[in-house]
N, C-alpha and C positions, 0 to 999 in steps of 0.2 A: 820439528823432527818427529818420526813416529816413535812408538813405544820401543820397539826393538832396536831402532837407531840410538834412542836414549840409554838403553841398557849398554849398548856396545861402548858408548862414550863413557858411561860410568865405569865400566871394566877397565877402559884405558887410564881413568884416574885413580883407581882404586876403590870406588864408592860402590861395588858390587852389592853389598848387602842392602844398602839404602835403596838403590834402584829396584832391587828385586821385592823389597817391601812395599815400594811404591807401585809395582806393577802387579801386586798381589800374588808374588811367587814365593813368599817367605815359606821356610820349612817349619819344623815343629815350633810350639809357642816358646819351649824353654831352650832353643838352640841358641847358643852363644850368650846366654844370660849374663855370666859372670856373677851370678847370685847364689851359688851353692846348690842350684837345681830346684829353685821354687817353680812350682808348676802353675800354669796359668789357670784362672778360675773365672767363671761367668760373673761371679759378684765382684771381680775387681779387687779381691783380697789375697790373690795368690794363693788360694786355697787353704787360708787361715794364716794366723800369726799377726804380729803388730804391724798397724798401719798408723804411723804417727809421723809428723813433721818435728824432728828433734830440735829442741831448745838448748838442753844443757850441753856442755862441752865434752866430747868423747874422751876416755881417759888416754887415748893413743894419739890424739890430735897434735898436741905441742911437740912430741918426739918425731912424729911423721913430718910435719911441716919443717921443722928445722934440719931433719936429715935430707930432705929432698932439696931444700935451699942450699945446704953445704955441699952436697954432692954436685948439684948442677953448677953452681958458682965457683967450682974448683978451677974452671978455665973458661974463656970466652967460647961462644958457641956461634961463631961467625963464618968460618971456612967450611968448605964442603966436608972435610974430614971431621972437623969439631961437631958440625950438625949430624953427620952419620953417627959418630960416637954417642950423641945425645939421644938420637932416636933409638939406638940399641939399648940405651938406659931406660928409656921410657917403656919400651916393649916389655924388658924384663919386669918392671915394676908393675905394670898391668897384668902380666901373666901370674905374677905372685899373688895378685888379688882375684885370680880366677877368670880373667877375661881371656879373649882370643883377639889381641889387637892386630892390626894390619897396617901396612904402609900404604897410603894413597898417594902414588908417585906421579909426578908431572915432569916436565923438561928439566927444570932446574933444581928441583928438590922434592920433598915428600912430607906429607902431613902423618901423623900417627893417629890412628882411629881406633876406639873401642866402642862397642854398643851393650846397652843394658835394655833388654827387650820388656815390652809391656806385658801386663798380666790378663790382659783382655784382648780380643781381637780389634786391631785398629791398623791404620795406615799413617798415623800422625806421629810426628817426631818433636822432640825438644833437643837443643844442641847446646853443650857446654863447652867452651874452649879458651885456650890461651896459647900464645906464642911462645915457642921455646928457644928461637934464635936471638943473637945479640948483635950490637954494633962490634966492629973490630976493636979489639983491645980492651974491652970491658966485660968483666965476669958476669955481669947482668944478674945479681943477686935479686935486687927489687925489679928490675927490668930484664927478664920477667919471670925469674925462677919463682917468685912469689905466687905469680898467677898460675904457673904449671903445678906448684904444690898444691894449691887450692883445688885444681882440677883433679888431682890424684887422691886428695883427701875426700872429695865429693864422689869419686868412684868408689871409694871403700864404704863411706857412709851410706849411699843411697841403696846399696844392694839390700839394706834392711827394710827399705819401703816395699812393703808387700802388696800395695794396691797402685800400680802403675797404669794409668790410662793412656800414656804415650810411650812410645820407644824413646831412648836417650842416647844421643851420640855424644860421645867424649873424644873431642878432637884436640890434639896438641898441633899447632899450626907452625909451619916452617916459613922463613923469609917475611915476616911482617915487617921488619926493619929496613926492607928495601923495596917497599911499596904494597904491602899487604897481599903478597903474591899467593901464599899458601891457603890463607883463608878465601881469598879471591877465587882460586882454582875450585875449592871444596864447595862454596855457595853456588858458583856457575853451575858445577856438574849437577848439584842437587836440583837447581832450577831445570836444568836441560832435562833431567830424568823425571820431572814432574814430582818430586818428593814434597810432601806436605808438612813443611817445618812450621810449627805453631809459633815457636819463637827461639831466637839464638841469644845466649848469653855468654859474654866473654869477660876476662879479667886481665887486667894489664896494669902492674904496679900496685901492689897491696900491702906495702911494708913500711910505711913512714907516717907517723903521727905526732909531731913535735909537741903539739899543744894538748894530747892526750884527750881529745874530744870524741874519739870513736866516731867520727863523721867520714862519710864516703860519698864519693860523687858517682850518680848513675847518669851515664852519657847517652843522650839521645833516646831515652826510652819513649814508648807510648804510654798513654795515660794509664792503661791497664798495667802495663810492666812496671811502672813507677809505683802503682798502688801495691803490687806484690811486694816490691822492695821496701815500702814504707811499712807494711805489716810484719815483714820479717824483722826489720830493723827494730820495731817495737817489742818483738818477742826475745831478741837476743840482746838487747840493751845498747843498740848502736843508733846512729842518726844518718840520714840520707838526704842529699839534695840533688836536684836534676840539672845537668848542664847539656850544652849543645856540642860538645867535642866530637868529632867524627873522624879521627885520624888513626884509629886502631881497628882491630879485627871485627867488631860488630858492624862497621860501616860496609864491609863487603857482603853482608847479608841483606842489610837495608838497600843496598844497590840493586838486589835481586827480587826486590819486593817483599822480603819477610820482615816480621817485626823482630826488632833486636834491641839489645841495650848492653852497655859496657859498664862494668864496676872498676873503680880505680880510687886511690887515696885523693887527698884534695888537690888535684892538680891546677885547676882553675882557681881556687881559693888561695892558692900559694903554699899551702902545708904539704910540701912534695920533696921528694929526696933531691938534696944538692948534687948528689954523687952521680946523677943521670946526665949523659951516658959516658961515665968516666971510668978509668981503672978502679977508683975507690967505690965502686958499686959492689961491695963485698957483703958476705953473710952477716959480719959483725955489725953492720949498719941496719939491719932489718929489725924493726920493733916486734917482737915476738908475741906479746900480747894482743896487739893490734891485728897482726897477721891472722892470729886465731879467731878473733872476732869477724875478719873477712870471710874466712873459711866456714864459720857457723852461720853467717848471714846467707852465703851462697847455698850452702845445704839446705837451710831451711826454705829459701825460695824454690829450689828446684824440687823438694820434697813435696811442697804444696803444689807446685805446678804439675807435677807427675799424677797427683790425685789424693795425696795424704791430707787428712783433715787437720785443722789446728789442734795443738795439745789441750 
């Protein structure tokens, strides 16, 4: 498809800003930053300020994660009405952080997308995402309010990274539970529009650690992506192992030829929630300290990938 046709397709799926960036039609460098107005600078440091990959736990992190999991897991997120209410919640939360989120709609649903622009001229993107839907009858605290909460925490924390060499798309995917539909639509639209996605990172189930070893599985990473997670794990005091699971949203990006990795609890190793996908998957079963380490791990990985040096 020619570039104009790709942009029309992206408009139809709600991915206009991504397509415009790919086509070289982006507006001002600070448009849609969601970062309090940091100006882009040629030195990649946003015109000054701290440029660090955070290691210590933000003072707000525990409360934010717990609130988001509690709010999201108050009801299942499976029916059309439940998913619509969840999207409204996510839009409100992202707006409160200073973003301008939009709905990337398709025939059976809609993803929620927010973007943090680079501080240098670029057409390259990173994606960070998690699915917000559940199976019928499950409140989905671990699957996957934990992942959504991590994305929202990263949306807050990464605004402070003032040297961003790539744009960042924060995407909350719809309909993962019925065949990776939302992520599939997003990834396919990005590929059709010629978007240069350097890597996609997803989180699915990050709230169970019965043996307290702070170990996470990184699903189907490239060697380079796994090295990023190893470095981040060392920085925040976690452990990571690589697995070959391809049954959640990161697979949609791999199917389109993009590098991708998924973070999860020890699903393959067996240290995973017994409440999946049951009515008992409630907020009280989420391991708060482990969930916080998951968020710190993801924030560190993305900060380094965006361009922040190690502390």
